[in-house]
N, C-alpha and C positions, 0 to 999 in steps of 0.2 A: 398241534397248532403251528409249531415252528416249521415242520416240514410243509405244511399247507401254505404258510406264508412264502417260504422259499419257492414253491411251486408257482405261485402267482407271479413273483418276480420274474422268474425265468420265462413264463408265458408272455409277460409284457415286453421283455427284451426281444423275444422272437417275433412278436408282432411288430415292433418298431423297425427291426432289420428287414422284414418282409415289405413293409410299406415303403421304406427308403429304396429298396432295390427296384420295386415296381415303378416308383416315381422317376427314378434315374433312367429307366428304359423308354418311358412314354414321353419324355420332354426332349425337344430339339431334333425331331426326325424330319428331315428335309434339307433343303439347299438354302444357305443363308444369302443375304444380299451381297453383291460383289464389292469387297473392300479390302481383300487380301492381296499382298504382294509376295510371291514365292520365289525360289531360286531361278526359275525359267526367265530368261530375258532374251526375246527373239528380236533380231535385227529387221526382219521382214516376214512376209507371208510364208509359212513353212510349206514344204513339199509333202503333201498328204496322199497316201496310197491306200487302195482298199485292202482289207484282209480277206482273202478268199473264203467264202462260204459264211461270212459275218456281216452284218449291216454296219460295220465299224471301219473307220480309216485309222491309220497310224502314220507317225512322222519318223522315217528311218534316219533323217538327217539331224534330228533333234536329240541332243544328249539329255534324255529324260524320257519318262514314261508318258507319252503325249498321244491323245487320241481325239477323234472327232466322231460323235454319234448324236443322231436325232437333232441336228441343227445347233449343237453346242460342242465346245472344245472341253476336253477332260484331261486332267493330269493326275497321275498317282505320284505324289511328291512327299518325301519325308513321312511315309507311312500313313498319308491322309489323301483322300480324293477331293479334288477341286474341280469347279465347273465355271465357264466363262462363255459369254456370247461373242466375244472378240478373241483373236488369236493370241494376243499378249496380255491379257487380263484387263482389269483387275479380276482377281478370282474370288469365288464364293466357296466356303467350306461345305462339304457334302457329308451328311450323317452316313455311317456305314450301312444303316438299315435302308437308306433311300438310293443307293447306287443302282442304276439300271442293270438288269440281269445280263443283257447282251455285253456290257462292258466286263462284268465279272466272268464271263465265259470265254473271253479272249485268251488264247493260249500264251504260255509263258514265254515263247520265243519272240514275241512282238513287244515286250518290254525291253527298251534300249538300255535301261539303268535299273536292273532288277535289284531289290533288296537282298540281304545276305541270306534271309531265311528262305528265299526261293531256290537255293541250291539243293540239288538232288531231286527236284520236282521234274516231271516229264515235260520236255518243251512243247509238246503237241497238246498238252492238256492245260486246263485253266489252273490258276493258283488255288491252293488249298485254304480258301477264305475262312471256312468253318474251324479249321485248325488254328488260324491266326487270330480270329476275332472271338472264339469261344463258343461254347454250346449254346448260350442264349441266342447269339446271332444265328447259328445254324438252325435252331429250331424255328425261329420266325421267318427265315428265308429258305425254308425246306423246299427242295426241288428245284433250286436255282441252276443246278448243273445238268438237268435233264430237259431236252427240248427237241422239237422236230425241226430239223434243218430245212425241210421243204416248205415250211410255213413261216420262215423267218421274214420280217419286213424288209422292204427295199431300203437301200442307203439314202440317206438325206442329201440333197445337192449341197456342194460346197459353197459358202458364201465368198466367192472369188472377188467380189467388189471391194473387199478389204485389203486387196493388193495395193491399191492406190494410197494407202495411209500407213506410212512408215516414218520412222524418225520423229522429227518435230511436228509432222502432220498427224501423228497418232492422236485420235480424238479423246476428249474427256469422257466421263461416264455419261453425262446428259447428252452430248452429241452421239455417242455410241447408240443410245436408245433410239434417237431420231433416225439415224442412218439405217439402223437395223430394221426399223418399221418401214422405211421408205424402199429399201433395196432388197430385202429377203422376205419372200412371200410364203416360205415353207411353213406348215403347221405341224409341230411336233406330235408324236404318238405317244410318248411316255407321259404318264399322269403327273409325275414329280417335275418333269421338265416344263410342262405346260403351266403348272402352278408357279413355278420359279420365275418364268418369263412374265407372267401376269403380275406378280408382285413387283418386279423390276420396273415394268411400264407404269405401275401406280405410285411408284416412289417419287416424292416431291424433289424438285431440283435442289442441287447442293446449295446451302445458305452462304457458303464462301463466295460463290460467283455473284450472288445478290449484293453481298457486302462490297465487292470489288466494284460493281457497277454504281453504288451508291457513292464511293469515294471518288470516282471519276467525275460525278456530277457536282461534288461538293465545292471545289475552287470556282466553278462558274457562277454560283449563286452568291459569293461573297460581296458585300457592298464595297463601292469604289472608295468611300471615305476611309474605310477601315484599311484597305490596301495602300492608300497613300500615307496614312498617319501611323501605321504600325511600325514596330521595330525593324521589320525587314526592309522598310523603305529607307531608313537610315544607313543601311549597309549597302546600298546600291552604288554603282560607280559615279564619280563626280559628272562625267560627260552626259550620263542619262539624266541626271538632275538638271543640268543646264538646258537640255532640249525640252523638259517639261516646263520649265519656267518657274518662278517663285510662288506659284499659286499654292495656297495651303501651308507655306513654310515661312516661319518668322524671318525678318531681315537680317537679325543677328547672326542666325545660323549660316547665312550666305556670305556675310562679309569677309570672313578669313579666306574663302576660296577666291573672291573676286579683287582682293587688294592688290596683288601683283599686276593684274590686268589694268586696273585703274591708274597705277603709277605710270605705265607705258603710255596710255592715252594722254595723261597730263603732260608728260615730256613732249609728246609729238605736238600738242597744241601750243606749248609754251615756246618752242624753238622759233616759229615764225615771229612771234611777238617780240622776242629778244633781238632779232635781227632788225625789226622795223624800229624799235625804240630801245636802244641799249641802256639799260638801267631805269628806264621811265615806266616800265610796266608794273605798276603796283596795284592794279585793279583785282587781280586774282589773289596775290599774296599767299602767305601760308608756307612757302618754301624757304629753306635756309639761305639760297643766293638771292632771293628777291628781298630778304630782310636786310642785306647789305647794300642793295641798290640805292635807296635814298641816302645812305651815309656819303657815298661817293659824290652825288650831286650836290650836297650841301657843302662839301669840301671844295668843289670847284667854284660855287657861288661865292665862297669866302674869298 
């Protein structure tokens, strides 16, 4: 009984391991949506040259493993494959099982920054991907290195319209999709590439941009009364408050600012009256000099 019990336990563990391994292989096969920034940062459209005998371009002046195939840019960076419909990203991570075979067949000599494990491999032969990614990958991609060169597809045309977009003019992801649809009419041949481009076109616009447009409309809808009476109105410059006038503001809040101005006006009005009637102008009153005027007249009368 004890041996039988241990036998069931071992069989259960083996079943769990087999299920986990199968699930890990079947999930995530394809190209993700473009949202990755890798170490490549191009200042302009790269110089792409065709690889003789292959439907692939490579970039000899880019310090990296940079290619163009079937209407998309491809980069082998940090032991992973990435794809993008624009020359400087953003990039989408590509599953090793979904990398097109014609990219896998590119000879080692066209990798401008080959990884360390490429050393010792023939420069005119493709990398040993089965040795690198393991037996499981090699079984599923069986025959990837055997092909008839006379039946290779034609190279896709380069999207040279992207040369006009450099530096600050480099478009956002939403703008990239619109420009790509309007300016590039090529239909990809690879099934994975077609599926990826279809998913990118169906992706909704970025919510960040909708939020920015909402924030731009916000201040225009604020009520005028709130703008006049809010705390930011009290922090405005005095000159601006005088131009608006005292509407909506209590008189007491304006008195300290106009008091020096009123003193000058009273002195200007008082000077002609003092010349015409020295000491007799008591109608306005209120000033310290006028308070002494009647005292002098009374002394003369006496």
